[in-house]
C-alpha positions as CSV (number, residue, x, y, z in Angstrom):
1,M,-6.3,-36.7,53.8
2,N,-9.9,-37.7,54.0
3,K,-12.2,-35.4,56.0
4,L,-13.7,-36.4,59.3
5,L,-17.1,-38.0,58.5
6,F,-19.9,-37.6,60.9
7,S,-20.8,-40.8,62.8
8,A,-24.3,-41.0,64.3
9,F,-23.1,-44.0,66.4
10,L,-19.7,-43.1,67.8
11,G,-18.6,-40.5,70.3
12,F,-15.1,-39.3,70.9
13,T,-13.4,-37.5,73.8
14,C,-10.3,-35.4,73.6
15,V,-7.0,-36.4,75.1
16,S,-3.7,-34.7,75.0
17,G,-0.8,-36.1,73.0
18,A,2.8,-36.6,74.1
19,W,6.2,-36.2,72.7
20,A,8.4,-39.2,72.3
21,Q,11.6,-38.2,74.0
22,Q,14.6,-38.4,71.7
23,R,18.2,-38.6,73.0
24,S,20.7,-37.0,70.7
25,V,23.2,-39.5,69.5
26,A,26.2,-39.4,67.1
27,P,25.7,-40.7,63.6
28,A,27.0,-44.1,62.8
29,T,30.6,-44.1,61.9
30,T,30.8,-47.4,60.0
31,P,29.9,-47.3,56.2
32,D,26.2,-47.6,55.9
33,P,24.5,-48.0,52.5
34,A,21.2,-46.8,54.0
35,V,22.8,-43.4,54.6
36,R,24.1,-43.1,51.1
37,F,20.9,-43.9,49.4
38,A,18.7,-41.9,51.9
39,A,20.8,-38.9,50.7
40,T,19.3,-39.4,47.2
41,V,15.9,-38.2,48.7
42,T,16.4,-34.5,48.1
43,A,14.3,-31.4,48.5
44,A,15.1,-30.6,44.9
45,D,13.5,-33.8,43.6
46,L,10.6,-33.4,45.9
47,R,10.0,-29.9,44.6
48,R,10.3,-31.0,41.0
49,H,7.6,-33.7,41.3
50,L,5.3,-31.6,43.5
51,T,5.5,-28.5,41.3
52,E,4.3,-30.7,38.4
53,L,1.6,-32.5,40.2
54,A,0.2,-29.5,42.0
55,S,0.1,-27.3,39.0
56,D,-3.2,-26.0,37.4
57,A,-2.6,-28.4,34.5
58,Y,-3.8,-31.3,36.6
59,E,-7.1,-29.5,37.6
60,G,-6.9,-30.6,41.2
61,R,-6.7,-34.3,40.4
62,E,-10.3,-35.1,41.4
63,T,-11.1,-38.8,41.3
64,G,-12.5,-40.0,38.0
65,Q,-11.8,-36.6,36.3
66,P,-9.4,-35.8,33.5
67,G,-6.8,-34.2,35.8
68,Q,-6.6,-37.3,37.9
69,K,-6.1,-39.4,34.8
70,K,-3.3,-37.1,33.6
71,A,-1.7,-37.5,37.0
72,A,-2.0,-41.3,36.8
73,D,-0.2,-41.2,33.4
74,Y,2.6,-39.0,34.9
75,L,3.1,-41.3,37.9
76,A,3.1,-44.5,35.8
77,K,5.8,-43.0,33.5
78,Q,7.9,-42.1,36.5
79,F,7.7,-45.7,37.8
80,A,8.6,-47.1,34.3
81,T,11.6,-44.7,34.0
82,L,12.9,-46.0,37.4
83,G,12.7,-49.6,36.1
84,L,9.9,-50.6,38.5
85,R,7.6,-53.4,37.2
86,G,3.9,-52.7,36.5
87,P,2.4,-55.6,38.5
88,V,-1.3,-55.3,37.3
89,T,-2.1,-58.1,35.0
90,E,-4.9,-58.0,32.4
91,S,-4.6,-54.2,32.3
92,K,-4.0,-52.0,29.2
93,N,-1.4,-50.2,31.4
94,P,0.3,-52.6,33.9
95,Y,1.0,-49.7,36.3
96,W,-2.8,-48.9,36.5
97,Q,-5.2,-50.7,38.7
98,S,-8.6,-49.5,37.3
99,F,-11.8,-49.8,39.2
100,G,-15.4,-48.6,38.9
101,L,-17.1,-46.0,41.1
102,V,-20.7,-45.0,41.6
103,R,-21.4,-41.3,42.3
104,T,-24.8,-40.4,43.8
105,A,-26.2,-37.0,44.6
106,P,-29.5,-35.7,46.1
107,N,-32.0,-35.0,43.3
108,G,-35.3,-33.7,44.7
109,Y,-37.5,-33.9,47.7
110,A,-37.1,-36.8,50.1
111,S,-40.3,-38.1,51.7
112,F,-41.5,-40.6,54.2
113,S,-45.2,-41.3,54.7
114,I,-47.1,-43.6,57.1
115,D,-50.9,-43.9,56.7
116,G,-51.2,-40.3,55.3
117,R,-48.8,-38.8,57.9
118,Y,-45.7,-37.2,56.3
119,F,-42.2,-36.9,57.9
120,D,-39.5,-34.5,56.8
121,C,-35.9,-35.3,55.7
122,M,-33.3,-33.8,58.1
123,R,-36.1,-33.2,60.7
124,D,-37.1,-36.9,61.2
125,F,-34.8,-38.9,59.0
126,F,-31.8,-38.9,56.7
127,G,-29.7,-41.4,54.8
128,F,-26.1,-42.3,54.0
129,G,-24.7,-43.3,50.7
130,P,-26.6,-44.7,47.7
131,S,-30.4,-44.8,48.3
132,V,-32.4,-47.9,47.6
133,F,-35.5,-45.7,47.6
134,R,-34.7,-43.4,44.7
135,T,-38.4,-43.3,43.8
136,P,-41.4,-43.6,46.1
137,T,-41.2,-47.3,47.2
138,P,-43.4,-49.3,49.6
139,A,-41.3,-50.7,52.3
140,A,-41.2,-54.3,53.6
141,P,-40.5,-53.5,57.3
142,V,-39.5,-56.0,59.9
143,F,-38.4,-55.1,63.5
144,L,-35.3,-56.8,64.8
145,G,-34.8,-55.2,68.2
146,F,-31.3,-54.0,68.6
147,G,-30.1,-55.8,65.5
148,I,-27.6,-57.9,67.5
149,E,-26.5,-61.4,66.8
150,T,-24.2,-63.1,69.4
151,D,-24.3,-66.4,71.3
152,R,-25.4,-64.5,74.4
153,Y,-28.0,-62.2,72.8
154,N,-29.6,-62.8,69.4
155,D,-32.3,-60.7,67.8
156,Y,-32.2,-62.9,64.7
157,A,-33.0,-66.1,66.5
158,N,-36.7,-66.1,65.5
159,Q,-36.3,-64.2,62.2
160,P,-34.2,-66.5,59.9
161,D,-34.9,-64.8,56.6
162,I,-34.7,-61.1,56.0
163,R,-33.8,-61.1,52.3
164,G,-35.2,-58.1,50.6
165,K,-36.6,-56.7,53.8
166,D,-36.2,-53.2,55.4
167,V,-34.9,-53.9,58.8
168,I,-35.8,-51.6,61.7
169,V,-33.4,-51.7,64.6
170,L,-32.8,-49.6,67.8
171,Q,-29.7,-47.5,68.3
172,G,-27.2,-48.9,70.8
173,E,-27.5,-52.0,72.9
174,P,-29.6,-53.0,75.8
175,T,-29.1,-50.7,78.8
176,D,-30.6,-50.1,82.3
177,G,-30.9,-46.4,81.5
178,R,-28.1,-45.6,83.9
179,D,-25.2,-46.1,81.6
180,H,-24.8,-49.8,82.2
181,Y,-24.7,-51.9,79.1
182,L,-25.6,-55.5,78.7
183,L,-23.0,-56.8,76.2
184,S,-20.0,-54.8,77.4
185,G,-20.9,-55.3,81.1
186,G,-19.7,-51.8,81.8
187,K,-20.4,-48.1,81.2
188,Q,-19.3,-48.1,77.6
189,E,-21.1,-49.8,74.8
190,S,-19.6,-52.8,73.0
191,T,-19.0,-52.6,69.2
192,W,-22.7,-53.7,68.8
193,G,-23.6,-50.1,69.8
194,S,-22.5,-49.1,66.4
195,G,-25.2,-48.8,63.7
196,Y,-22.5,-49.6,61.1
197,R,-22.0,-53.0,62.5
198,K,-25.7,-53.7,62.6
199,A,-26.1,-52.5,59.0
200,A,-23.2,-54.8,57.9
201,L,-24.9,-57.8,59.5
202,A,-28.2,-57.0,58.0
203,R,-26.6,-56.6,54.6
204,D,-24.8,-60.0,54.9
205,K,-28.2,-61.6,55.6
206,G,-29.7,-60.1,52.5
207,A,-31.6,-57.1,53.8
208,R,-32.4,-54.3,51.4
209,S,-32.0,-51.5,53.9
210,V,-31.5,-50.9,57.6
211,I,-33.3,-48.1,59.5
212,V,-31.7,-47.2,62.8
213,V,-34.1,-45.6,65.3
214,T,-32.4,-43.2,67.6
215,F,-33.8,-42.1,71.0
216,A,-33.6,-38.4,69.9
217,G,-36.9,-36.5,69.8
218,T,-37.7,-34.5,66.7
219,A,-36.2,-31.2,68.0
220,Q,-32.9,-32.9,69.0
221,F,-32.8,-34.9,65.8
222,E,-33.4,-31.8,63.7
223,S,-30.5,-30.0,65.4
224,M,-28.3,-33.0,64.6
225,G,-29.5,-33.0,61.0
226,A,-28.7,-29.3,60.7
227,G,-25.1,-30.0,61.4
228,L,-25.1,-32.7,58.6
229,K,-27.0,-30.7,56.0
230,D,-24.0,-29.6,53.9
231,Y,-22.2,-32.9,54.1
232,L,-25.3,-34.9,53.0
233,A,-25.9,-32.4,50.2
234,E,-22.5,-33.4,48.6
235,P,-22.2,-36.2,46.1
236,A,-21.4,-39.6,47.6
237,Y,-19.0,-42.1,46.1
238,S,-18.8,-45.8,46.5
239,L,-17.1,-48.7,44.8
240,A,-19.2,-50.2,42.0
241,K,-18.1,-53.7,43.2
242,P,-17.0,-53.4,46.8
243,P,-14.8,-56.3,47.9
244,V,-16.0,-58.8,50.4
245,L,-13.3,-58.8,53.1
246,P,-13.3,-60.3,56.6
247,L,-13.4,-57.6,59.3
248,D,-13.0,-57.8,63.0
249,A,-15.7,-56.3,65.3
250,K,-14.0,-53.0,65.7
251,A,-13.5,-52.5,62.0
252,L,-17.2,-53.3,61.4
253,A,-18.2,-50.8,64.0
254,D,-16.0,-48.0,62.6
255,T,-16.8,-48.3,58.9
256,P,-19.9,-47.3,57.0
257,P,-21.0,-50.5,55.2
258,E,-21.5,-50.6,51.4
259,G,-24.2,-52.6,49.6
260,I,-27.1,-51.6,51.8
261,G,-29.3,-48.5,52.3
262,T,-28.6,-47.1,55.7
263,Y,-31.1,-44.6,57.3
264,I,-31.4,-42.9,60.6
265,T,-34.6,-41.7,62.2
266,S,-35.9,-39.7,65.2
267,V,-37.7,-41.6,68.0
268,D,-40.9,-40.0,66.9
269,L,-40.7,-41.5,63.4
270,G,-39.5,-44.8,65.0
271,L,-42.6,-45.0,67.2
272,A,-44.8,-44.3,64.1
273,M,-43.1,-47.1,62.1
274,L,-43.5,-49.5,65.0
275,G,-47.1,-48.5,65.9
276,T,-46.2,-48.1,69.5
277,T,-45.7,-45.5,72.3
278,N,-42.6,-44.2,73.9
279,E,-43.4,-45.9,77.2
280,T,-43.8,-49.2,75.6
281,L,-40.5,-48.8,73.7
282,Q,-38.7,-47.8,76.9
283,N,-40.1,-50.9,78.6
284,Y,-38.8,-53.0,75.8
285,V,-35.3,-51.6,76.3
286,L,-35.3,-52.1,80.0
287,S,-36.7,-55.7,79.7
288,S,-33.9,-56.5,77.1
289,Y,-31.4,-55.5,79.8
290,S,-33.0,-57.1,82.8
291,S,-33.8,-60.5,81.1
292,G,-30.6,-60.6,79.1
293,K,-32.5,-61.7,76.0
294,P,-34.7,-60.1,73.4
295,P,-38.3,-59.7,74.8
296,V,-41.3,-61.1,72.9
297,V,-42.0,-58.4,70.3
298,N,-45.5,-57.0,70.3
299,F,-44.8,-54.2,67.9
300,Q,-46.5,-54.3,64.5
301,P,-44.4,-52.4,61.9
302,Q,-46.7,-50.2,59.9
303,P,-46.6,-50.0,56.1
304,F,-44.8,-46.9,54.8
305,T,-43.6,-45.4,51.6
306,F,-40.0,-44.0,51.4
307,S,-38.2,-41.9,48.8
308,I,-34.8,-40.3,48.8
309,P,-34.3,-39.3,45.1
310,Q,-30.7,-39.4,43.8
311,T,-28.8,-39.1,40.5
312,R,-26.5,-42.0,39.8
313,D,-23.3,-41.9,37.6
314,E,-20.6,-44.4,37.0
315,L,-16.9,-43.5,36.8
316,I,-13.6,-45.2,36.3
317,S,-10.5,-44.4,38.3
318,E,-7.0,-45.8,38.7
319,N,-4.6,-46.6,41.4
320,V,-0.9,-46.5,40.2
321,L,1.4,-49.3,41.3
322,G,5.1,-49.9,40.8
323,L,6.9,-53.0,42.1
324,L,10.6,-53.3,43.0
325,E,11.3,-57.0,43.3
326,G,13.3,-58.3,46.2
327,T,15.9,-61.1,46.5
328,D,15.7,-64.0,48.9
329,K,12.5,-62.8,50.5
330,K,10.8,-61.4,47.4
331,D,7.5,-63.2,48.1
332,E,7.0,-60.9,51.0
333,V,5.9,-57.3,50.2
334,L,6.3,-54.0,52.0
335,V,3.8,-51.4,50.8
336,I,4.7,-47.7,50.7
337,S,1.6,-45.6,50.0
338,A,0.2,-42.2,49.5
339,H,-2.9,-40.8,47.6
340,Y,-2.6,-38.6,44.6
341,D,-6.2,-37.5,44.2
342,H,-7.5,-34.2,45.6
343,L,-10.7,-32.1,45.3
344,G,-10.6,-30.9,41.7
345,I,-12.3,-27.7,40.7
346,Q,-14.9,-26.1,42.9
347,N,-16.8,-22.9,42.1
348,D,-14.4,-22.4,39.1
349,T,-11.4,-22.5,41.5
350,I,-8.7,-25.2,41.2
351,Y,-7.8,-27.0,44.4
352,N,-4.2,-28.1,43.8
353,G,-3.7,-30.1,46.9
354,A,0.1,-29.5,47.2
355,D,0.3,-30.9,50.8
356,D,-2.8,-33.1,50.5
357,D,-1.5,-35.3,49.2
358,G,0.9,-34.0,46.6
359,S,3.6,-34.1,49.3
360,G,3.1,-37.7,50.1
361,T,2.9,-38.6,46.4
362,S,6.2,-36.8,45.7
363,A,7.7,-38.6,48.7
364,V,6.7,-42.0,47.3
365,L,8.3,-41.1,44.0
366,T,11.6,-40.1,45.6
367,L,11.6,-43.2,47.8
368,A,11.1,-45.3,44.7
369,H,14.0,-43.6,43.1
370,A,16.2,-44.2,46.2
371,F,15.4,-47.9,46.4
372,A,15.7,-48.4,42.6
373,K,19.1,-46.8,42.7
374,A,20.2,-49.0,45.6
375,K,19.2,-52.1,43.7
376,A,21.0,-50.9,40.6
377,E,24.2,-50.5,42.7
378,G,23.9,-54.0,44.3
379,H,22.0,-53.1,47.4
380,G,18.5,-54.2,46.4
381,P,15.9,-55.0,49.1
382,R,15.5,-58.6,50.3
383,R,11.7,-58.1,50.3
384,S,9.8,-56.7,47.4
385,I,8.5,-53.2,47.8
386,L,5.2,-52.1,46.3
387,F,4.9,-48.3,45.7
388,L,1.2,-47.8,45.8
389,L,-0.4,-44.4,44.8
390,N,-4.1,-44.5,45.6
391,T,-6.9,-42.5,44.1
392,G,-10.4,-42.1,45.6
393,E,-9.0,-41.3,49.1
394,E,-10.8,-38.0,49.3
395,K,-14.0,-39.9,48.4
396,G,-13.8,-42.3,51.3
397,L,-10.5,-44.3,51.0
398,L,-11.9,-46.0,48.0
399,G,-8.7,-46.7,46.1
400,S,-7.0,-48.5,49.0
401,Q,-10.3,-50.3,49.8
402,Y,-10.2,-51.6,46.3
403,Y,-6.6,-52.6,46.4
404,T,-6.9,-54.5,49.7
405,G,-9.8,-56.4,48.1
406,N,-7.8,-57.0,44.9
407,P,-4.1,-57.1,45.9
408,V,-1.3,-57.8,43.5
409,A,0.3,-59.9,46.2
410,P,-1.7,-61.8,48.8
411,L,-2.3,-59.8,51.9
412,V,-1.0,-62.6,54.1
413,R,2.4,-61.8,52.5
414,T,2.1,-58.1,53.0
415,I,4.3,-57.2,56.0
416,A,3.4,-53.6,56.6
417,D,2.1,-50.4,55.0
418,L,4.0,-47.1,55.5
419,N,1.5,-44.4,54.5
420,I,2.5,-40.8,53.8
421,D,-0.3,-38.2,53.8
422,M,0.3,-34.4,54.2
423,V,3.9,-34.3,55.2
424,G,5.0,-30.9,53.7
425,R,3.9,-28.3,56.2
426,N,4.4,-27.2,59.8
427,D,1.3,-27.1,61.9
428,P,0.3,-24.6,64.6
429,H,0.9,-27.0,67.4
430,H,4.7,-26.7,66.8
431,N,4.9,-23.0,66.4
432,N,6.0,-23.5,62.8
433,K,9.1,-25.4,63.9
434,G,9.4,-28.3,61.5
435,D,11.7,-30.8,63.1
436,Y,8.8,-33.2,64.0
437,V,6.5,-35.7,62.4
438,Y,3.2,-37.1,63.7
439,L,3.1,-40.9,63.9
440,I,-0.3,-42.7,63.9
441,G,-1.0,-46.3,64.2
442,S,2.5,-47.6,64.7
443,D,1.8,-49.4,67.9
444,R,-1.8,-50.5,67.2
445,L,-1.0,-53.8,65.7
446,S,2.8,-54.3,66.1
447,P,4.8,-52.9,69.0
448,E,7.8,-54.3,67.1
449,L,7.1,-52.0,64.1
450,H,6.7,-49.1,66.5
451,A,10.1,-49.8,68.1
452,L,11.8,-50.3,64.7
453,N,10.6,-46.8,63.5
454,E,11.7,-45.2,66.7
455,A,15.1,-46.8,66.4
456,A,15.5,-45.7,62.8
457,N,14.7,-42.1,63.8
458,K,17.1,-42.2,66.8
459,R,19.9,-43.5,64.6
460,Y,19.4,-41.4,61.5
461,T,16.9,-38.5,61.3
462,R,16.3,-37.5,65.0
463,L,13.0,-35.9,64.4
464,K,10.6,-35.3,67.3
465,L,8.1,-38.0,67.1
466,D,4.7,-36.7,68.1
467,Y,1.9,-39.2,69.0
468,K,-0.8,-36.6,69.7
469,Y,-3.2,-38.0,67.1
470,N,-2.5,-41.6,67.9
471,A,-4.8,-41.8,70.9
472,P,-7.8,-44.1,70.1
473,N,-10.2,-41.5,71.4
474,D,-8.6,-38.5,69.8
475,P,-11.4,-36.3,68.4
476,E,-9.8,-35.9,64.9
477,Q,-9.7,-39.7,64.4
478,L,-6.8,-39.4,61.9
479,Y,-6.2,-43.2,62.3
480,T,-9.3,-43.8,60.2
481,R,-8.8,-41.0,57.7
482,S,-6.1,-42.1,55.3
483,D,-5.3,-45.2,53.2
484,H,-3.3,-47.1,55.8
485,Y,-6.6,-47.8,57.6
486,N,-7.7,-50.3,55.0
487,F,-4.6,-52.3,55.6
488,A,-5.0,-52.1,59.3
489,R,-8.5,-53.4,59.0
490,Q,-7.0,-56.5,57.5
491,G,-4.5,-56.9,60.4
492,I,-1.5,-55.6,58.5
493,P,0.8,-53.3,60.6
494,V,0.8,-49.7,59.6
495,I,2.5,-46.4,60.2
496,F,0.8,-43.2,59.1
497,Y,3.3,-40.3,58.7
498,T,1.9,-36.7,58.6
499,S,2.8,-33.2,59.6
500,G,-0.7,-32.5,60.6
501,L,-3.6,-30.2,59.8
502,H,-3.3,-26.6,58.9
503,Q,-5.3,-23.6,57.9
504,D,-5.1,-24.5,54.2
505,Y,-6.5,-28.0,54.6
506,H,-9.0,-28.6,51.8
507,K,-8.7,-25.1,50.6
508,A,-7.6,-23.6,47.3
509,T,-4.6,-22.1,49.1
510,D,-3.0,-25.5,49.6
511,D,-0.3,-24.6,47.0
512,V,3.4,-25.4,46.4
513,D,4.6,-22.1,47.7
514,R,3.6,-23.1,51.2
515,I,5.5,-26.3,51.3
516,A,8.6,-26.6,53.6
517,F,10.7,-28.7,51.3
518,D,13.6,-29.1,53.8
519,K,11.2,-30.6,56.3
520,L,9.5,-32.7,53.7
521,E,13.0,-34.1,52.9
522,Q,13.7,-35.0,56.5
523,R,10.3,-36.7,57.0
524,T,10.7,-38.7,53.8
525,R,14.1,-39.9,54.8
526,L,12.7,-41.2,58.0
527,V,10.3,-43.3,56.0
528,F,13.2,-44.5,53.9
529,H,15.2,-45.7,56.9
530,T,12.2,-47.5,58.4
531,A,11.4,-49.1,55.0
532,W,15.1,-50.1,54.5
533,E,15.1,-52.0,57.8
534,L,11.7,-53.6,57.1
535,A,12.7,-54.7,53.6
536,N,16.0,-56.2,54.8
537,R,15.7,-57.7,58.3
538,D,15.3,-61.4,58.8
539,Q,11.8,-61.4,60.4
540,R,8.7,-59.5,59.4
541,P,7.2,-57.4,62.3
542,A,5.1,-59.5,64.6
543,V,1.4,-58.7,64.8
544,V,0.0,-58.5,68.4
545,V,-3.8,-58.5,68.7
546,K,-4.8,-56.4,71.6
């Protein structure tokens, strides 16, 4: 599971989760092929696959490294043995979907100077992702207010061409200073309050970079930077050729954009860039709110030189795909996914990632076996099933991002994604009792999918379904932290199955000897029954846009 990334633009509050109440019912008494083939999902097979994948021989399966490629070879051979088709055309291995990555890392002192005045990285500014200022570079600044473009409020109305420019925008949206926001009309900002959405818009208009000015003074900003120091010191990964995909407003607001340099500054640096005072800036904000339109800009952005040195390396990685073709509805596709990459070797220690996400990967392999066996015995699915094992998840959901931009079947014919990530442990919230599974996202896009999964559980597996992490404002934000999210961003219904976080998460102690294989078997069988119903019912789950 991808770690929770800091967001300078979004805030979360904690809410408590709730159990879905399950009523005990007797198993179905009529012959049911789903029961017979679900029984082929066994703890023994799960253990066999996981013991292999989470061994030291795979060196922690870090994206782009030899251990990950060795795992990709193992997984492709498993799919081939099961008789699944490799659906990737124009590939030396039809089970591999290869894609390019760029890895950047800090490489020296970052500087920001305006007319002989110098500002310090982490004290007055920092940046995300690949830098467009890897060497000292004169900026081409232009101020665009809040960086908003709507029919009601448009900062771009009088600035039609920003190609190659370095756009300076203010954090948030117009406000009266008393927690009333112009665009939302309430006490909570609209999606335009997100710097991510502003950066994506500036990128689409051809800007070189976007610089978001916060209203935090130097001391407050420095404190914020201290909490980010370790994260920003790590290498950052991005797709070499990020796909251009349509995103709704919420997805734009939640997702760091690729293809543009994104930087955050203190208000003190912002005032210096704009050549103005704090009082004048505050008046600009209040006037924006009271007039309902961008005020006439009197700021004169000052020339400045910017540098955030970075190294840059290019890598290749591989998603692994296996397709089981359906019958009368074979043009529609159900995706069952997990990620097989992990953290690799750190400080000479191998991080084997047994639970994260060797457990989900092993689950997908056993599910592929169960459905392939069903087809061989005359009970093949009506819809095609794509077993998708992503890489690059730990680097920012990159494998699934690439897949959704380059699908082997059109996304409009993809009916759902059932994503399995960290399903082999018992977390502290359940006092080590394992008859549960967390469900995330099942009701976000399709109440019908949510109900179908609950019905499958009630009839077959009778696990306790815990929706603790499903709340939109849950502080862990697990909904955005695994590969299903890239499908959800495209309006495809998803369910994320997980047994939750634990003390070995992203540690070298996440090993096979800590996996509860009996519980992993139960949870995987729930995914099987939900997938069986989805693959064979007459109608695909309806999407409801909230």
